[in-house]
N, C-alpha and C positions, 0 to 999 in steps of 0.2 A: 106759800108762807102768809099768814094773816097779819095784815098792816093794822094794828090797834088804833093808829090815830085816825084811820077812816071810819071806825065803828062810831056807832051812837055812844055817847058818854055813858049811858047805863051799861052797855055790853063791855065798853073798854074797862070799866070799873070791876065789873064781874070778872074778867080775864085776869086784870091785876090780883084779885083777890086769889084767884087759883093758883097762880105763879106764887104768891106769898105763902099760901097753905103747903103746896108741893114743896117749896124750897124748906119751909120750916120742917116738914117730916124728914128731909133728907140732911137737913144742916147739923154739923157738929156741935152746933150750939143750941139746937132746937130742943123743945120740952122732950121730945121723944128719942133723944139720942141715945139712951141707955138700951131701948127695945129695938134698935136698928139692927138688922141682921149683917149688913155689909157697910164698912166704914172705908174710905178710901183717902189716902194720903199723899199728895204729889208736891214736887218742887214749885208749883205755881202758887202753893199757898191753900189756906183753909177754904172749902167750900168752892173753890173755883172748878172743880171738877168733882160731882157727886154721884156715887156708885147706885146705879138703877139696877142693874142684875147682873150677873157673872156665871160663866162655865169654866171651871178649873180642873184641868188635867193632871193627874200626876201618874207616874208610873215607874216602878223599877227599870233601869237602863242598863246596858243598851237593849233596845228591842226593836221590834219592827216599825214603830212610830219615832224612834230617836231615844235619847237619852236625858231629855229634859221636860221639865214642867211647862205648863202653857195656861195662860188664864186670858179668856175671851170676854171683855167687860164692856158693858153698855153704861156710858156716863152722862149725866146732865149737867148743863152750866147755863149761867145767864148770858155768857158770852160766845155768839157765833162766830167770833173771828179769831179763835186762838191760832197761835202759829205752831205747826207741827214741830219744826226743828227745835222749839224751847222744850219739847218733851222726849224727841227721839233720842235713845239711849240713857235717858236719865233714870234714877232710882224712882220706884213706887211702893207703896205698902197698901195691901188690901188686907183689912182684919175681918174676920168672920166670928159673930157671936155664936158660943156653945153653949151646951146645957152646963158645961162644968163651972162656969163663972160668968156674970155680967161685966166684970172688970178686967179680967184676963183673957184678952181675945186671943183667937187663933191667927197668927201672921202668915201672909204670903207675901213675900218680898221677890222684886224682880226689876227689870229694866223694861222700857217701853221700846218695842220692836216694830209696831204698826199703830198708826193713829190717823182716822179719818172723821170728817163731819158725814152724818147719816142724815140730817135734817135739822131744821130749824124753823121757828115760826114766832115772831115777835121778839120778846127778850129772852126765849128759851130755846136752848140747842142740845141736840143729842148726838153722841160721840160715841164711836169704836175705838176701844184701846186693846191692844195685844201686849201682854206683860210675860217675859220670858226671862229664866236665869241667864247669868252672864255667858254660858257654855253656848248660848244660841248664837252669839256674835261670832263663834268660831266657823259659822257655815259661810260668813262672807269671806273668809280669807281662803284661796285655793294655794297651795304651794307645792314644791317639790325640794325634799330635803333628805340626805343620806344621814342617818343617825348611826353612829360607831361605838362600839364597846360601852353600851348602857344595858342596863335590864329596863323592864316595861316601866318602872316607877321613874328611871332617871329620864327616859323618853317623855312620860308624861309632864316631868317637872319642866323640860325644856319647852314643850309647846306652851304649857300654861303660862310660863314666865313671860313669853312674847305678849300676852294679852293684859299682864298685870300692869297697872296704872294707865291704860288707855282710857283716856275720858273720865266717865265716873264709874268704869268697870272696877270691881274688885274680885279678882280670881282667886277665891277663896275654896280650898279643898283640904281634905284631910284622908288618911289612909288608915283603914282597921284592917290588917292583913294577919293572918294566922302565923304565917312563917314566911318572912321575905327571902330567905335563903334558897328556896326552892324555885326562886325565878332566875334563870340564868342571865348572864351578861351576853349580850347578842353581839356578834361581829359587826353585823350591819342590819339596819331595818330602814327601809326607805318609804318616806311618804311621797307619792308620786301623782300629781294631778288630782290630788284629793284635797277637799275643805280640810281645815284643821279639825272641824266637827267630826266629818265621816271617818278621819283618820283615829281620833280618839275613840270613836266607838268600835271601829275594827279593832284596835288594839286591846279594849277592854274585853271584847267578845272572844278573841282569839286567845286569851289567857284565862278565860273562865271568871273574869271579875265582873262584879255587878255594882251599880250606883244608884244613888237617891239623894234627894235634896233636903237640907234642914234649914228652916226659916227663923229668924227672929225680927222682931218689930222694935222700931224705937222713934215713935213719931215726934219726939221732941228735937231730934238731929234733923233738921231740914236738909242736910249736905247728903246722908245716906239713908235716912228713915229707917235703918236697920240693916240687915244682913241676910244673905243665904250662901250655904256651904256644901259644896259637892262632897259626899262620902263615897269613897270606892273600898269595897270590901270583897273578901272570898269566901266567908264562912258565916254559918247562921248565928254563930255567937255574937256576931256584930248587930244582930236585930234587938230591937228593944220593944218592951211592952206599950200598947197603945195608952194613951191618957185614959180612955175607958176600956180598962183590961177585960172586963166580961161584957159580952153584948148580948141581950135577950132578942129571941126570935118571936116576934108578935105578929098578930094580923093586921091589915091595914085599918086604920081608924081608932086602934086601941090606944087609950090614954095612959102613958106612962110619965114618970118623972124624968126618967133619962131616955136618951135616944135609943133606937131599937133597929132591928134587920126585919123588915117586912117580906122579902122574897129572898128565897135560897135555893140553888139548883146545882145539882153535880153535872160536870161535864168530862166524860171519859172518852179516850181515842184510843184505837189500835196504835201500838208503839214497837220500837226496835227491842227485840230481846237481848241481843249482844252486839258489841262494837269491837272491830278490830281495825287497827291503823298501822302503817308501816311507811317507813321514808327511808330513802336511800341516802347514806352517809359515805361521800367518796373519801374522806378523811380515814375512815376506818375500815373501808372497803366492805361495809355490811349495812344491814337496814337496821334501824332503830324500831324497835315494835312496841306495842302497847295494845292491851285488850280489857274489856270491861263487860260485866254482866247484868242485866236488870234485875231489880228486886223481883223475887219470886211471888211476892204478895198480889201483884196484879192480876193473876190467875190466867193468864193468856195461854190459850192451849196450843198455839202454834209458834214456831220460832221464825223470827224475822232478824236476819243478820245484816248489820249496816259496816260495810268494807269502806272506809274513809281512805282516800288517797290524797294526802294534804301536798304532794310534790316533793321534790328532793330537798335534802337537809333541811327538814322541818323542824327537827328536833336537835338541840344541842347535844343531849345525852339519852341513853336508854331510859333513865329516870324521868326525864321530862316528857318522853314518849308515854309511859305509862300515866304519868299524873294528867297530860291533857286528853288521853283516852278516858280515864276515869271523869274528868269534867265534863267532856262531851256526852259521854253516857248519862250523867247526872242531869245534863240540860235536856236532852231528848226524853229522859224519864220524867222530868218535871211536868211536861206536857200532857202526860197521859190521864191524868186526873187533876182537875182544877174545878174550881166553884165560882158561880156568878151570883151575886146579890145585890139586893137593893134596899134601902132603908133611909133613915134620917140622922145617921151617925155622923155628926159633923166631925169628929175627930180623926175619922179614918185617914191613914197616911201609909205610903209606900213603906215597907221594910220595919213595919211595926205590927205586933202579934196580939191576938185577942183571943178569948175563950167562948167559943157560941154555946148559949144556953137555951134551954126550954124548945130544941128542935127534936120532932119526933124520930129524926135519923141520926141523931147524935151518937158519937162513937164512946170510946171508953179511954181514959188517960190522954196521952199525947194526941190521939186522933181528934181530939175536940179542939185544939188549939192549931190557929191558922195564921198565916202571914200574909199581908195584903199586897198584892203584886202591882196592882194599879187600881185608881179610882177616879171618877169624874164627879165633881161636886156642881151641882146647878142649884144657884140661889138667886132670889130677888128681893129688893127691899120692900118691907111691909107697909106700903103707901095707903092713905085713908081712900075710900071707896070712890068718892067724888074727885079727888084729885088723880086718882088713877085712870078714872074715864075722862076726866078734861085732857090728861096727857095723851091718851090714846087717840082724842079727837084732834089734838093739835099737830102731833109728830108722828102718828100711825101706829099700826100693831107692830109687835116684835114677835118672833118665834117664843112659843110656850116653853117650859121647862119640860114638861110631858107631852107625847104626842096626843095622847088621849084626854088632855086638858085644854079647855078652850083659852085662847091667847087673852091674855091680862083678864081672864075671868076669876071670879070669887072663888071658884074651885081649883085654880091652879095653886099648888103647893108652894110655899115660900122656899123650902129647900128639898132637895131629893139629892141622894148619893148612889151611883152603881159601881159596882166594884169587882175585881178579880180576886180570888186568894187560893192558896194551896195550903196542905197540911205543912205545920211548922216543922215537923221531923224530916221532912224531905228538903234535901239542900236547895237554896235558891242558885239559880244559874240563870244568865242571860239567853234570850232566846235566839236560838241560831238559825232556824228556818221559820219559813211563813207558813200560813194555812195550806199552802199547796206543795209543801216540802222544799221550796227552792231556798237556798243557802242566801242568809242576810249578811250584811257586813263584808262583802266578798273584797278579795284584793284586786287592785287595778291590775288589768291585764295589759300587756305590753303587745301590741300588734306590729309584728316584723321586727327588723333589727335596728339599732341605732349606731352611731359612731361617738367614739370617745378619745380622749387624749391619754397617752401613757405619762403617768407623772410617777415622781420617787424623790430620792435624794440628789446628791450632786453628780454621783457615777451616772456614765451613760446608760449602764442597765442596772434596773432595780429589780431583783428578783428574790425568790427564796429557793430552798433546795428542791421544791417541787414545781420549779418552773413557773410560778405564777406572778403576775404583775399588779400593779395598781393603776386604775383609770380614774379620770375625771370626766364626767358627763357634761354636755353643752348646757344642761339645763341647771346645774349647779351653780349658785350665786355666791359670789365672795370677792376678795382682793384680787385673784387671778383669774376669775371666769372668763368662759369663751365669748359670753355676751357683754363683758366689761360692764356688770351690774351687781353693785353689792347687794347684800340682803336687807331688807328695811328693819330686821329684829333689833331691837335696843340692846339685846344680850351681849356681852362682850365676848362670847363664843359664837358669833354670829357668821364667821368666815367658814362657808361651806365649799369654798372653792379655792384653797390656796396653792393648788398646783404643786403639791408636795406628796410625801408619803402620807401624810395626814388626810388626803382628799378622800380616799376610799379604802375599802377593805382589799385582802388578795383575792384575785379573779384568775381562774384557770384559763390556760391557752389551749384551744384544741389543736392538735396536730394531727397530720395526716395518718401517722401510725403513733402508738403508745403503749409499749410494753416494758417488762421486766428488763430493765437495763438495754433495752433496744427500742427503736423508734426513731422520729424525727425530732428535731429540737430546735426552734426558732423563736428566741424570745424578742418581742417588741421592745425597742429603746424608747428612751425618754424622747417626749416630743412627737412620736409618731401617732398618726390618727388610725385608729383600729376600729374593726366592725364588732360590734357585740350583739350576741344573741342572748335570749333569755329563756331558761328551761322552763317549759310549761307556759310560757308568758309571764314568769313571776320576776318582778322588777327586782327583787331580791336574789336572784340566782343567774347573774350574768356569766357569760362564757365569752372569751375573745375567739372569735373565729376567723379572723383574717386581717390584713391590713390593707388601707387604701392610699393611693398617692393624691397628693393634694397640692394645692398652689399651680403655679404657671411655669412648666418647664422651659428653659432658654432655648431658643431656636438654634439648630445646628450647633450645640454645645451642651455640655455636661452643666447641671445646676438649675437652680429655681430663681425665677424673677422674684418671687416672695419667699425669702430666707426664713422668718420667722413670723409668728402672729400671736394672738390672745392666748392666754393660759400657758404660755412657754411652747406653744406648738412649733414645729419645724415645717417648713416647706419641702415636701419631699416629692421629687420627680423621678420618672423612671430612668434607669442608667442608659436602657437601648431604646432607640425610637426611631421612626421615619424621618428623614431629613432631604436636603435637596443640594446641599454643598459639597461639591468635589475637593479633593486634597490634591492639587496639581494635576498630574495625569492619572491619578489613584480615585478609586470610588468614594473614599471619605465617609461622610454623612448621607450621601446620595443614595440611599437604598430604602427599599421598603422595610415594613416591620418583620425582618427575617431573623432578628437575634432574639433568643429567649434564654431562660435559665436562671441561675440563683447567683447573687452577688451580694457578700458581707463586706462588712466595713470595720476597719481597725477602731476599737473603742474610743481613742482620743480624737476622733474625726467622725464621731456618728452625727453630730449634728450638722457639718458642713459636708461630708460626703466625698472629700476630697484627699482621703490619706490612704494609706496601705490598706489592701483588700485580697480577698479570697474570690474566685468566682468560677462557675461551671456554665459554659456557654455552649448554646445549641444553634448553629447556623443552617438554616433552612434555605439558603439561596439555592435556586433551582440548577442543577448540576454541579454545584459546589458545596455539598453537605461537609459539615465539619463539626467536631466537638473539640473544646477547649477546656482544659483544668488548669486554672493558673492561680499562682499566689505571687504577690509583689515581694515577698519575702525572698531575697536570694535570686529573684527574678527567676522563678521556677514554674515550669509549664509542661503539660502534656497535650500534644495536639495532634488530631488523627482526622484523617479525610483530606478535604482540600486545603492544604496548609497556606496560610497567609498571616501577616502581620495585622494584628489588632490592637488598636489604642482606643479603649473606653468603647465608643459607639463606633468609631471610624474604621472601616475595612480597607486596608491599605496593602503592602507590597505583597505578591505572591511568594510563597517559599516553597512549593512543590507539592507532591502528592504523597499520601502515605501517612507516616508517623514521625513525630518530633518530640523527643524527650530532651529538656534543657535546663540547666540550673547553673547559677553563678557561684553556688555553693558546693558542699559535698554531696555525693550521690553514692548509693548502695541498692544492689539487686539482690535480694535474698529469696531463696527456695529451699525450705526445710526438707522437702521430700524429692527434689530434682528440678532442674531447669534445663530447657531445651530452647537454643537460639540457634536459628536456622533461615537460609535465605531461598530454601525450596518451596515454592509457591504450592497453594493448594486450590483445586477447583472446587466447587460447590459449596464455598463459605462453611459457616457454622451449622448448617442445617443438615449435613451428611456427615458420614462417618469418615470420609476422605478429609474433612476439616479438623479431625481431632488434633489439637494442639501438641500431645506429647508423643504423637506418631513418630518414630525416628527411622523409619524404614530405609530412607536413602543412606543415613549414617551405618545403618547396620549392615547394609550390602557392601559398603566399601570397606568397614572393618572386618568383616567376614572374608571379603576377597585379601584383604591384608594380612589377616591370621594365616592364611594358607601360603603367602609369599613368605612370610617370617618363618614358619615351620619348614618350607622347602629350601630356604637359603641357610637356615640353621641345620638342617641335615647335610646339606652339600657342605658346609663349612666343617662339620665334625667329621665327615669323610675324608675331608683334606688336613684332617688332624689340628684344625684352627680351633682348638678348644683348650679350656682351662683344665688343670687338674681336679677332679672330682666333679664335673660339670655334668649335669643330666642330660637325657637325651632331649631332642628338640621340642617334643611335646611336652616336656616337664620343665621346661625354663620359664623363669619366674615371668619374664617378659610374655611368653605365650599364654600362661596361666592367667595373668593379669587382663590381657586381651580377651580371653574366653570370659572370664567373670564380668567384664564389661559388657560383653554380647549377651550374657545370660541376664544383666539387669536390664539392659534396654529392651530385651523382648518380654518383660513382666506386664502382667495385666491386672486390673482392678475390677471386680466382678459385683454385680448387685442384682438380687432376684430371689426367687424361691429356693435356688439351690446353694446360695451363698450362706456364710455363717452369720448368725445372730450378732449383731453389736453388743457391746457392754450395756448399752442402756437397755436394749431389748432382754438381755439376761437378766437384768434387774428388774423385770416385770413393767417396764414402761415400753409402751407401743411406740415403735418407730415411725416417722413419716416416710411414706414411700416415696423414693425419688427417682423410680424408674428402675428398668431392669436391662440386663446385658453387661457387656464389659468394655474398657477402654485401655488401650496401651499406656503403660505407665514404667518409670524405671524402678525397680525393686531396691535400688540404693539411692540416697541423694545424690546422683550424678550431675555435673554439669556437662550438656552434651553440646558442642557448638560445631555445625554443620553448614556448608555453603556449596551452591549449585556452581559457583565459579570461584575466584580468587577469596583469599582470608588474608588481608594485610594488617600487621601491627608495626607502628612506626612510632618512636619517641625521640626527642633530642637528649634525652638523659639516658637513664638505666632501663633494661628490662630483666626481671629475674623470673626464672622458671623454676619451682622447688617442687619435688615429689618425695613423700615420705617413704615410699617403696620403690616402685618401677616408674622410669620416663621411658617411653617408646617412641621412637620417631622412624615412620615408615614412609617411603615414597614409592610411587609407581614408576618414576624414573629417577631424577636427580635429587641429591640432598647437597644443598651448597651452604658451607659455613665459612663466612668472610670476617676478617676482623682487621681493623686499620691499624691495630697495634699488636697487643699480645693476645694470644689464644692459649689458653692452659687447660689440660684435662688432669684431674686428680681422681684416681681410683684406689679403694682400699685394698680389694681382693685380687683383682687381675683383669687384663683387658686383652680382647681378641680382635684383631683387624683381619678382616677376610674379604677377598673379591674374587668372582670366578673369573676376572681375566678376561672377560669375551662380550661382545656386543652384536645382537643381529642387526642386520641391515634395516634402516629407517628408526631405530630406537635412538640412535645418537648421530649428530652432525658430524662428529669427528670419530673415526673409528681406532683411537687410541685407547687402549685397554690396560689392565693390570694395577699395580699399584705404586704410586710414585710419592717419593719424600724429598721436595726441593725447598733450600733456603738460599734465596736470591742474594742474601748477605749474611753475614755472621756465621757461626758455627752451627754443625748439626753434632748433636750430643745425645748418642744412644748408651745407655747404661742398664746393667743389671746388677743391682747393687747387693742382692742378696744370693744370687745362684749364678748358674752359667749362662753365657749368651750363645746362641745357635743361630748360624745364617747358612740357610740352605737353599740351592736352587737346582731345578731339574736340568738346566743347561748350564752356560758359562756364568761365572761371577767376574765382573769387572771391575777392579779396585784401581781407582787412579787418582793422584793429583795433578792437575794441569799447569800448576805454577809453582809447587812447592815440593814437599818430601811426603813420604808415607812411613811412619814409624809404626812397628808391631813391637810391642813389649809384653813380657811376662815375668814374674818374679821367680817362677821355677824352671819352665821349660817351654820351647817353643818347638813345634813339630809341623814341618811342611811336607805333605803327601801328595804325589802326583804321577800316575803311569807306573807305579811300581818301585819309585825311588823316593827317597826322603831327605830331607836335611832336618837334624834334632840339634837343637840348642838347649843345654842343660848344664847348670852349675856353670864351670869355666870352660866346658868342652863344647865343641862344634862336630857333628858327626854327620858325614854325608855318605849315604848308601845308595846302590843301584846295582840291579841284576844285569845292567849291561855296561858298556864302556862309559866312562866319565870324562869330559873335555872341559878344561878350563882355558878360555882364550882371551887374550888380551894383549895390547900393543907393548906392554911392559908388565913383569912378574917380579913381585918383591915380596920376600917372607923376612919378617923381622922377629924381634923377641915377643915375649907374651905381653897382651894388655887386655883390659877390660872396659866396660861402659855400662851405665845404668839409665833407664828411662824414668823421668819425672810423671808416673802415672797419676790420674785423679784422685782425690781423697773422697770417700764414699761415705757419706754422713747418714746414720740410720735415723729414721723418725721413732719415737716411741710408741708402743701400740696404744690404740684407742680403746676406750672402754666403752662396751654397747650392750643392749639389752632389748628384749622383745617380750611383751606380756601377753598371756590370753585370759579374757575376762569369761568367766563362766556363771550360771546362776547359782547363788547360794545353796538353795533348797534342791534343785534337780541335778546340779553339776554340769548342765548342757550349756554349750558356748552361746554368748549373746552377740549375735552378727549385727552390725551396723548400730552398735550401741555407742552413745556420744561420751567421750571421756577426755581426760586431761592427765598430763603426768607432771608432777611437781617434784621439786627437791626438798630437802629438809627446810629449807628458809623459806618456802613457799613460792619460789619462782618457778612460773610455767615453763616447761621445757618444750611441750609440744602438747598439741590437742586436735582431735577429730573424731572419725568414727572408726570403729573395728571393722575388719573386713568380714567375708563370709564365714570365715572359721572362727570368728570372734577374736582375732588377734590385733594388738596395736600396732603402730609404726615402730620401727627399731629405732631406739634413741642412743645417741653417742654422746659421750662426754671425756673430757681431756683427763679427768681422774677419777678415782672411784668414790662413789658416794650413794646415799640411800636415797631412793625413790620411793613415792607413792602413786598408785593410780587412783582417780576419784571419778565420780559422775560429774560430769559437766553440764551443768542446768543454766549457765548464763547465755 
């Protein structure tokens, strides 16, 4: 730096003269102010900073370089000690003199984003100033924010609103959209670890929107100095004609009154011929697809197809898919033919159109009309030669505007513009790929998974019909954020973490299985911390893949030492855990992590985990394997294996081995096709045929043996005339036929394989899933089979009722004992037959007393034949005695006593005694008197009225064939159900009895 005070007075005077001339050239008050190319206005005041030269870059955005204008300015000042904070962020106005007018200058308005001193000498300093629009400040804020239920313009409004009124920034923008209705409302769109600038650029590019800046100048307002407005558009109709609407092409050095283009070159690229895009939409269970073709006018001889994979659920509707495919194709197509130019046209501005004139390769009609995509202006102020040389000597050289021009030389142009353009008939679209084909403005990719908190309304489970939940991520900021930090946005809608159903959109929950009305279903509850994955790394495509325990579980106890946390999170500790505390002489918590399984929780205690629950526990303690299915409702559980008492995590008292089914409420065991309960063990387990659960071979063997016994004894009884009138032979007895039908049912099988009949599904053309081949034993009827290798005991302090609609058969290989502490009553409608063979072989009975005995230890024995005769027959003697009273034989008509050829007949008033031999009357005294008579008081024989009964046969209405094992019920006219059941093998119902005649109906029982 030159110290002027150290120079000789003549030299110092010359330097001061140089400064004065230089500043006079640049000053806004100088004589040459109307010819100055660049004029600078700052909040520091007039002529504090004076423009020396500038490079102004403008382009349609968003593009590879960004979506903002940029001015790099060299400025001179008398003050080498300007304070940078006085300018950073402040508005400035740079004006450019054009050929249109010397008074109406072209404004470039912006804010200072960089400021530095390049050098100084004496009283003169050179500064570098970078000026950018307000959008550039959005690079400085990196944020994460979940936008919900907004379209692209609503999201832009929200982002820009955060920067309105920040210092001197005025976030001015306007929309020029052909049809806003084609832009759908998005359920969610996330800005994730992105600057606001990058997020806005991505949002514009993804939607085919382009933007540019409009500038105004107002040097008379020192607070603003003018304005600049971001214009966002989606159609070429928003483009305006350039201030110089027709621009001539001339050779360099040609003198024209207006600015002109001196260089013009076409640039063509190989491009995509067609584009196809598709995105899977899980809501419609289909892909939304779109396709577009390139303009055939490019004349490309070969086809290049671009298959775009935007990820899942990229399009709200099929129409949106097609719109974006068209926009994307237009963006790719726009790069295929562009033009680069250079000249002196100072009015060139992005998004303006002009007509090129006088070029040898000009087209016709619309082909001569072009739109400016980007332009770089390079300008320097027109200093006098000696002032310029002195400035170079004091402050050094600066880079020339053109590489071929000498720095600060007289041949360096005062102004030069280089620009890129395309034909105006081609839609303008944002640049999507760089020169190497890499995609620009990519969405942020999420590496790995994140955890989040389940949020919602006040109910413990907040879900929709499809099992989705809402989550709040830890990076969301607001009133109930995990980090307990609010968002710095001044907007009243800045609460992005309310920990409620407004925190996010619906998120799917991955399940181990998910099918059409089948699969697993575990819905995370409010406050749970869940693990979230992102499809293809897309932050906007979260899926809950699991839940994670958190907090610090209490030692040797249920619960969590941290019950609640930020964002309404709940502390969740495992239900089963390793511990070291015994419960008396029992194991208690002192076990390793041997318990696993599933445990749910009653909704009203979801947050505490201390209420009613359901659980499926697998206990893998060595040598004590156990499975427990348990609900606290009615204290109901099924436990198999090594049985023990379990209280939450504690393993307590032993309860045995095998199976335990318990409930404090009601219970029912139903099997619609048959049920086998047996204590006959099986070897080989479930992996062999011997372990088939429906195999009833032991019961079959015993029933087959007893069927033979029944037939044998029945034959013997009938041989001894112990049968009722009309009784069929032994093998046709109802009891025998019922037993044979049971055996037939127990011998049934169910087959599967190549020889088996096709299922109804296969007959309908649906291929069946092969479940294996072979056959298994089953009951042909829905029978209940109860068999035991030892005794079967049934006991109750109340009543036992056994009812059979048809036959009840009791067979014992040895004795049948029926005991009653009070009365025993047998009532039979048609007849009863009691028969005993009257003999027992040695070893079958402890007491060799046989025959039939009827004893009454007290009270009467009353035997009556109320409708017919009574016959008492014995092969040997009949002993009729009264040990302490009398014997009375009475009959209203006649009594006849026969024995050994003699008789006594008592009939009417006569007694007749007859014998073929002598008759003797012996007595101590004989007395014959006059006639007398006597009559006995015989019992009164009351007859019951006949019962009404009926049995029905159910047949197929079309074929007339019987319907065996058909489920039915019989009702009377009032709808009262008299009986229900299944038909037998012949399609017959149970016989129903009524006390009076009435109409009945038989209906299918589907209940």
